[in-house]
C-alpha positions in Angstrom: 89.8 74.9 -171.5 91.0 78.3 -170.6 88.9 81.2 -169.3 87.2 83.2 -172.2 88.1 86.8 -172.4 86.2 89.6 -173.6 88.1 91.4 -175.4 88.9 88.0 -177.3 84.3 87.5 -178.1 84.5 91.8 -179.4 87.4 91.4 -181.8 86.4 88.3 -183.4 82.5 89.7 -183.6 83.3 93.0 -185.2 85.2 91.0 -187.9 82.5 88.7 -188.5 79.7 91.7 -188.5 82.6 92.6 -191.7 81.9 89.4 -193.4 78.7 89.7 -194.7 78.0 93.2 -194.1 75.0 93.9 -196.2 72.9 90.9 -194.2 73.6 93.2 -191.1 73.0 96.6 -192.2 69.7 95.7 -193.9 68.7 93.9 -190.8 70.0 96.5 -188.8 67.8 99.3 -191.2 64.6 97.1 -190.5 65.1 97.2 -186.7 65.5 100.4 -187.1 62.2 101.3 -188.5 60.5 98.3 -186.6 61.8 99.2 -183.0 59.8 102.5 -183.6 56.8 101.2 -183.3 57.4 100.5 -179.3 56.1 103.9 -179.5 52.6 102.6 -180.2 52.5 100.5 -177.4 54.8 99.0 -174.6 53.8 95.5 -175.3 54.1 95.3 -178.9 57.5 97.8 -178.5 58.8 95.4 -176.3 57.8 92.0 -177.8 59.5 92.8 -180.9 62.6 93.9 -179.6 63.0 91.2 -178.3 61.8 89.2 -180.9 64.6 90.9 -183.1 67.0 90.8 -180.4 66.6 87.0 -181.2 66.2 86.6 -184.4 69.6 88.6 -184.8 71.7 84.9 -183.9 70.0 82.7 -186.1 71.6 85.6 -188.4 74.7 84.7 -187.5 73.6 81.2 -187.3 73.3 81.9 -191.1 75.8 84.1 -191.9 78.4 81.7 -189.8 76.6 78.7 -192.5 77.7 80.1 -195.6 81.4 79.2 -195.5 80.1 75.9 -194.8 79.3 73.3 -197.3 75.6 72.8 -195.3 74.8 76.3 -196.8 70.7 78.0 -196.3 68.7 80.8 -197.4 68.5 83.6 -195.0 64.3 83.1 -194.8 64.8 79.6 -193.3 67.4 80.2 -190.8 65.1 83.4 -189.4 62.1 80.9 -189.8 64.4 78.3 -187.9 65.2 81.3 -185.4 61.3 82.4 -185.8 59.2 80.7 -183.0 61.5 80.1 -180.6 62.4 84.3 -180.5 58.2 84.6 -180.1 58.4 82.1 -176.7 60.6 84.3 -175.1 59.7 88.1 -176.3 56.2 86.7 -175.8 57.5 85.5 -171.7 59.6 88.9 -171.4 56.6 90.5 -172.4 54.7 88.5 -169.7 57.0 89.7 -166.8 57.0 93.0 -167.1 53.3 93.4 -167.8 53.4 91.8 -164.3 56.4 93.6 -163.0 54.4 97.2 -164.0 50.4 95.9 -163.4 52.1 95.7 -159.5 53.8 99.4 -159.4 50.7 100.5 -160.8 48.4 98.9 -158.6 50.5 100.1 -155.6 50.8 103.5 -156.4 46.7 103.3 -157.3 47.3 104.9 -160.9 44.6 101.9 -162.8 45.2 104.0 -165.7 48.6 102.8 -167.1 47.9 99.3 -166.7 45.7 99.1 -169.8 48.3 101.7 -171.4 50.8 98.5 -171.3 48.9 97.0 -174.4 47.6 100.3 -176.5 49.3 104.1 -175.7 49.0 105.7 -178.6 52.2 108.5 -178.5 52.9 109.2 -182.4 51.4 112.5 -182.0 52.1 115.8 -183.6 53.2 117.2 -180.3 55.5 114.2 -179.5 57.2 114.5 -182.3 57.3 118.6 -183.0 60.0 120.5 -181.5 62.5 118.5 -181.0 66.3 118.1 -182.7 67.0 114.7 -184.7 68.9 113.8 -181.3 66.4 114.0 -179.0 64.0 112.3 -180.7 65.6 109.2 -181.7 66.2 109.5 -177.9 62.5 109.2 -177.4 61.7 106.9 -180.1 64.3 104.2 -178.9 64.5 105.1 -175.1 62.3 101.9 -173.8 64.6 99.8 -176.8 67.4 100.2 -174.6 65.7 99.3 -171.0 64.6 96.5 -172.9 66.9 94.9 -174.1 68.7 95.9 -170.2 65.5 94.8 -168.8 65.9 91.3 -171.1 69.3 90.3 -170.5 69.2 90.5 -166.9 65.8 88.0 -166.6 68.3 85.5 -169.2 71.3 86.0 -166.3 68.2 86.0 -163.1 66.2 82.8 -164.2 68.9 81.3 -167.1 71.8 82.3 -168.9 73.3 84.4 -171.5 74.2 80.7 -173.2 70.5 79.6 -172.6 68.7 80.4 -176.0 71.7 79.7 -178.2 71.5 76.3 -176.9 67.8 76.0 -177.4 68.4 77.4 -180.8 71.2 75.3 -182.5 71.1 72.1 -180.2 67.6 71.7 -178.8 67.9 71.4 -175.3 65.2 71.5 -173.5 64.5 74.9 -171.0 66.2 73.4 -168.0 69.5 71.6 -169.3 69.9 75.1 -171.6 70.3 77.0 -168.1 72.3 74.2 -166.7 74.3 73.9 -169.5 74.6 77.7 -170.0 74.7 78.4 -165.7 77.9 75.4 -166.0 79.7 77.3 -168.9 79.7 81.1 -167.5 81.2 79.6 -164.1 84.3 79.1 -165.9 83.9 82.3 -167.9 82.4 84.4 -165.7 85.3 86.9 -166.2 84.3 87.3 -169.7 80.8 87.2 -169.1 80.4 90.1 -166.7 82.3 92.3 -168.7 79.9 91.9 -171.8 76.8 91.7 -170.1 78.4 95.8 -168.5 79.9 97.2 -171.8 76.5 96.0 -173.3 74.2 98.2 -170.3 77.2 101.1 -171.1 76.5 100.9 -174.2 72.5 100.5 -173.8 72.9 103.8 -171.6 74.8 105.7 -173.7 72.1 104.6 -176.3 69.2 106.0 -174.2 70.7 109.0 -174.2 73.4 110.0 -175.8 74.0 108.0 -179.2 70.6 106.7 -179.4 70.4 106.2 -183.5 72.9 103.2 -183.0 70.3 101.2 -180.7 69.7 99.5 -183.8 73.4 98.9 -183.8 73.8 97.8 -180.6 70.8 95.1 -181.1 72.7 93.7 -183.6 76.1 93.8 -182.5 74.7 91.8 -179.1 73.2 89.0 -181.3 76.6 88.4 -182.6 77.9 88.3 -179.2 75.8 86.3 -178.3 76.8 83.7 -181.1 80.4 84.4 -180.6 80.3 83.7 -177.1 78.8 80.8 -177.7 80.1 79.2 -180.9 83.8 79.5 -179.2 82.6 77.7 -176.2 79.8 75.3 -177.2 80.5 74.3 -181.1 84.8 74.6 -180.7 84.1 71.4 -177.7 81.4 69.4 -179.0 
Protein backbone atom coordinates (compact mmCIF):
# COMPACT_ATOMS: atom_id res chain seq x y z
CA UNK A 1 0.00 0.00 0.00
CA UNK A 2 1.27 3.45 -0.90
CA UNK A 3 1.76 5.92 1.97
CA UNK A 4 -1.31 8.07 2.49
CA UNK A 5 -1.30 11.78 1.74
CA UNK A 6 -2.66 14.39 4.13
CA UNK A 7 -3.99 16.44 1.23
CA UNK A 8 -6.12 13.48 0.16
CA UNK A 9 -7.47 13.03 3.68
CA UNK A 10 -8.34 16.70 3.95
CA UNK A 11 -10.03 16.78 0.55
CA UNK A 12 -12.03 13.63 1.30
CA UNK A 13 -13.04 14.99 4.71
CA UNK A 14 -14.38 18.21 3.22
CA UNK A 15 -16.32 16.25 0.61
CA UNK A 16 -17.56 13.89 3.32
CA UNK A 17 -18.88 16.79 5.42
CA UNK A 18 -20.75 18.04 2.38
CA UNK A 19 -22.65 14.74 2.17
CA UNK A 20 -24.73 15.51 5.27
CA UNK A 21 -24.34 19.24 5.97
CA UNK A 22 -27.52 19.40 8.09
CA UNK A 23 -26.22 16.77 10.51
CA UNK A 24 -22.84 18.46 10.83
CA UNK A 25 -24.30 21.94 11.18
CA UNK A 26 -26.60 20.71 13.94
CA UNK A 27 -23.76 18.98 15.78
CA UNK A 28 -21.46 21.99 15.38
CA UNK A 29 -24.10 24.32 16.82
CA UNK A 30 -24.63 21.87 19.67
CA UNK A 31 -20.90 21.91 20.43
CA UNK A 32 -20.89 25.70 20.22
CA UNK A 33 -23.31 25.77 23.16
CA UNK A 34 -21.83 22.87 25.14
CA UNK A 35 -18.22 24.06 24.98
CA UNK A 36 -19.19 27.30 26.74
CA UNK A 37 -19.81 25.23 29.90
CA UNK A 38 -16.07 24.93 30.28
CA UNK A 39 -16.11 28.31 31.98
CA UNK A 40 -18.10 26.78 34.84
CA UNK A 41 -15.48 24.15 35.53
CA UNK A 42 -12.23 23.22 33.82
CA UNK A 43 -12.87 19.55 34.54
CA UNK A 44 -16.36 19.76 33.03
CA UNK A 45 -15.10 21.70 30.02
CA UNK A 46 -12.32 19.21 29.27
CA UNK A 47 -14.72 16.29 29.74
CA UNK A 48 -17.32 17.75 27.37
CA UNK A 49 -14.73 18.78 24.77
CA UNK A 50 -13.16 15.33 24.54
CA UNK A 51 -16.56 13.63 24.56
CA UNK A 52 -17.78 15.84 21.71
CA UNK A 53 -14.62 15.13 19.71
CA UNK A 54 -14.94 11.35 19.91
CA UNK A 55 -18.72 11.24 19.52
CA UNK A 56 -18.13 13.17 16.31
CA UNK A 57 -16.17 10.17 15.01
CA UNK A 58 -19.23 8.00 15.62
CA UNK A 59 -21.42 10.50 13.79
CA UNK A 60 -19.05 10.32 10.82
CA UNK A 61 -19.49 6.55 10.78
CA UNK A 62 -23.27 7.02 10.89
CA UNK A 63 -23.14 9.30 7.85
CA UNK A 64 -20.99 6.76 6.00
CA UNK A 65 -23.44 3.97 6.80
CA UNK A 66 -26.37 5.93 5.40
CA UNK A 67 -25.15 5.08 1.92
CA UNK A 68 -24.98 1.36 2.72
CA UNK A 69 -27.71 -1.23 3.17
CA UNK A 70 -27.04 -1.49 6.91
CA UNK A 71 -28.47 1.83 8.02
CA UNK A 72 -28.75 2.96 11.62
CA UNK A 73 -30.36 5.93 13.32
CA UNK A 74 -28.34 8.92 14.48
CA UNK A 75 -29.32 8.26 18.09
CA UNK A 76 -28.04 4.68 17.79
CA UNK A 77 -24.70 5.88 16.41
CA UNK A 78 -24.33 8.40 19.24
CA UNK A 79 -25.25 5.84 21.90
CA UNK A 80 -22.75 3.36 20.46
CA UNK A 81 -19.89 5.87 20.51
CA UNK A 82 -20.78 7.60 23.79
CA UNK A 83 -19.42 5.02 26.32
CA UNK A 84 -15.93 4.94 24.80
CA UNK A 85 -15.97 8.72 24.38
CA UNK A 86 -16.86 9.15 28.07
CA UNK A 87 -14.12 6.73 29.09
CA UNK A 88 -11.53 8.58 27.01
CA UNK A 89 -12.73 11.95 28.35
CA UNK A 90 -12.46 10.70 31.94
CA UNK A 91 -8.89 9.53 31.38
CA UNK A 92 -7.92 12.87 29.82
CA UNK A 93 -9.49 14.79 32.73
CA UNK A 94 -7.60 12.67 35.27
CA UNK A 95 -4.28 13.13 33.43
CA UNK A 96 -4.86 16.89 33.19
CA UNK A 97 -5.73 17.04 36.90
CA UNK A 98 -2.55 15.20 37.90
CA UNK A 99 -0.35 17.55 35.84
CA UNK A 100 -2.20 20.62 37.12
CA UNK A 101 -2.19 19.48 40.75
CA UNK A 102 1.54 18.78 40.74
CA UNK A 103 2.26 22.16 39.18
CA UNK A 104 0.11 23.96 41.78
CA UNK A 105 1.67 22.03 44.66
CA UNK A 106 5.18 22.98 43.53
CA UNK A 107 4.13 26.62 43.08
CA UNK A 108 2.27 26.72 46.41
CA UNK A 109 -1.07 27.70 44.80
CA UNK A 110 -3.11 25.05 46.57
CA UNK A 111 -6.43 26.88 46.14
CA UNK A 112 -6.28 26.36 42.38
CA UNK A 113 -6.52 22.59 42.82
CA UNK A 114 -10.14 22.81 43.94
CA UNK A 115 -10.92 25.36 41.23
CA UNK A 116 -10.24 22.67 38.65
CA UNK A 117 -13.60 21.10 39.54
CA UNK A 118 -15.62 24.27 40.08
CA UNK A 119 -14.72 27.85 39.30
CA UNK A 120 -17.61 30.04 38.15
CA UNK A 121 -16.30 32.52 35.59
CA UNK A 122 -19.48 33.51 33.74
CA UNK A 123 -19.69 36.73 35.72
CA UNK A 124 -20.73 40.25 34.80
CA UNK A 125 -17.12 41.44 34.99
CA UNK A 126 -15.82 38.75 32.62
CA UNK A 127 -18.62 39.08 30.07
CA UNK A 128 -18.77 42.88 29.81
CA UNK A 129 -16.50 45.28 27.94
CA UNK A 130 -15.32 42.64 25.44
CA UNK A 131 -15.69 42.57 21.68
CA UNK A 132 -17.40 39.53 20.17
CA UNK A 133 -14.02 38.10 19.11
CA UNK A 134 -12.50 38.64 22.55
CA UNK A 135 -15.52 37.07 24.21
CA UNK A 136 -15.46 34.05 21.90
CA UNK A 137 -11.70 33.68 22.43
CA UNK A 138 -12.24 33.71 26.20
CA UNK A 139 -15.13 31.24 26.05
CA UNK A 140 -13.47 28.73 23.72
CA UNK A 141 -9.81 29.23 24.58
CA UNK A 142 -9.67 26.21 26.89
CA UNK A 143 -11.36 24.02 24.23
CA UNK A 144 -8.50 24.63 21.79
CA UNK A 145 -5.92 23.84 24.46
CA UNK A 146 -7.88 20.68 25.29
CA UNK A 147 -7.81 19.61 21.64
CA UNK A 148 -4.04 19.97 21.46
CA UNK A 149 -3.57 18.21 24.81
CA UNK A 150 -5.84 15.33 23.74
CA UNK A 151 -3.97 14.74 20.49
CA UNK A 152 -0.63 14.86 22.30
CA UNK A 153 -1.88 12.31 24.84
CA UNK A 154 -3.14 10.07 22.04
CA UNK A 155 0.18 10.29 20.21
CA UNK A 156 2.16 9.57 23.39
CA UNK A 157 0.16 6.85 25.13
CA UNK A 158 -1.89 5.39 22.28
CA UNK A 159 -2.05 6.33 18.59
CA UNK A 160 -4.09 8.47 16.24
CA UNK A 161 -6.06 5.37 15.21
CA UNK A 162 -6.54 3.76 18.64
CA UNK A 163 -9.95 5.24 19.39
CA UNK A 164 -11.38 4.32 15.97
CA UNK A 165 -10.02 0.77 16.18
CA UNK A 166 -11.51 0.29 19.64
CA UNK A 167 -14.84 1.78 18.60
CA UNK A 168 -15.34 0.18 15.19
CA UNK A 169 -13.40 -3.08 15.48
CA UNK A 170 -13.77 -3.78 19.19
CA UNK A 171 -10.02 -3.98 19.77
CA UNK A 172 -8.59 -3.84 23.26
CA UNK A 173 -6.52 -0.79 24.12
CA UNK A 174 -3.23 -2.68 23.75
CA UNK A 175 -4.16 -4.22 20.41
CA UNK A 176 -5.49 -0.91 19.10
CA UNK A 177 -2.28 0.80 20.15
CA UNK A 178 -0.15 -1.86 18.46
CA UNK A 179 -2.10 -1.81 15.20
CA UNK A 180 -2.44 1.96 15.30
CA UNK A 181 1.27 2.55 15.83
CA UNK A 182 2.08 0.20 12.95
CA UNK A 183 -0.19 2.28 10.68
CA UNK A 184 1.36 5.51 11.97
CA UNK A 185 4.84 4.28 11.05
CA UNK A 186 3.70 3.41 7.52
CA UNK A 187 1.91 6.73 7.05
CA UNK A 188 3.88 8.98 9.38
CA UNK A 189 4.40 11.78 6.87
CA UNK A 190 0.64 12.21 6.39
CA UNK A 191 0.03 11.92 10.14
CA UNK A 192 2.63 14.53 11.04
CA UNK A 193 1.12 16.95 8.54
CA UNK A 194 -2.37 16.23 9.85
CA UNK A 195 -1.39 16.84 13.47
CA UNK A 196 0.51 19.97 12.50
CA UNK A 197 -2.54 21.24 10.63
CA UNK A 198 -4.83 20.67 13.62
CA UNK A 199 -2.36 22.26 16.04
CA UNK A 200 -1.96 25.36 13.87
CA UNK A 201 -5.72 25.66 13.42
CA UNK A 202 -6.25 25.28 17.18
CA UNK A 203 -3.75 28.08 17.85
CA UNK A 204 -5.49 30.29 15.28
CA UNK A 205 -8.90 29.51 16.80
CA UNK A 206 -7.59 30.39 20.25
CA UNK A 207 -6.70 33.91 19.14
CA UNK A 208 -7.83 34.96 15.67
CA UNK A 209 -10.90 32.88 14.73
CA UNK A 210 -12.35 31.63 18.04
CA UNK A 211 -15.89 31.23 16.68
CA UNK A 212 -14.58 28.48 14.41
CA UNK A 213 -13.56 26.28 17.35
CA UNK A 214 -16.65 24.01 17.10
CA UNK A 215 -16.01 23.73 13.34
CA UNK A 216 -12.42 22.64 14.04
CA UNK A 217 -13.68 19.95 16.42
CA UNK A 218 -16.08 18.70 13.75
CA UNK A 219 -13.34 18.68 11.10
CA UNK A 220 -10.92 16.86 13.42
CA UNK A 221 -13.53 14.16 14.12
CA UNK A 222 -14.04 13.73 10.38
CA UNK A 223 -10.29 13.53 9.74
CA UNK A 224 -10.00 10.85 12.42
CA UNK A 225 -12.68 8.78 10.72
CA UNK A 226 -11.56 9.33 7.12
CA UNK A 227 -7.93 8.48 7.87
CA UNK A 228 -9.02 5.34 9.75
CA UNK A 229 -11.39 4.27 6.96
CA UNK A 230 -8.82 4.76 4.22
CA UNK A 231 -6.19 2.70 5.97
CA UNK A 232 -8.12 -0.01 7.80
CA UNK A 233 -11.54 -0.39 6.19
CA UNK A 234 -10.11 -0.46 2.67
CA UNK A 235 -7.56 -3.18 3.33
CA UNK A 236 -9.70 -5.27 5.63
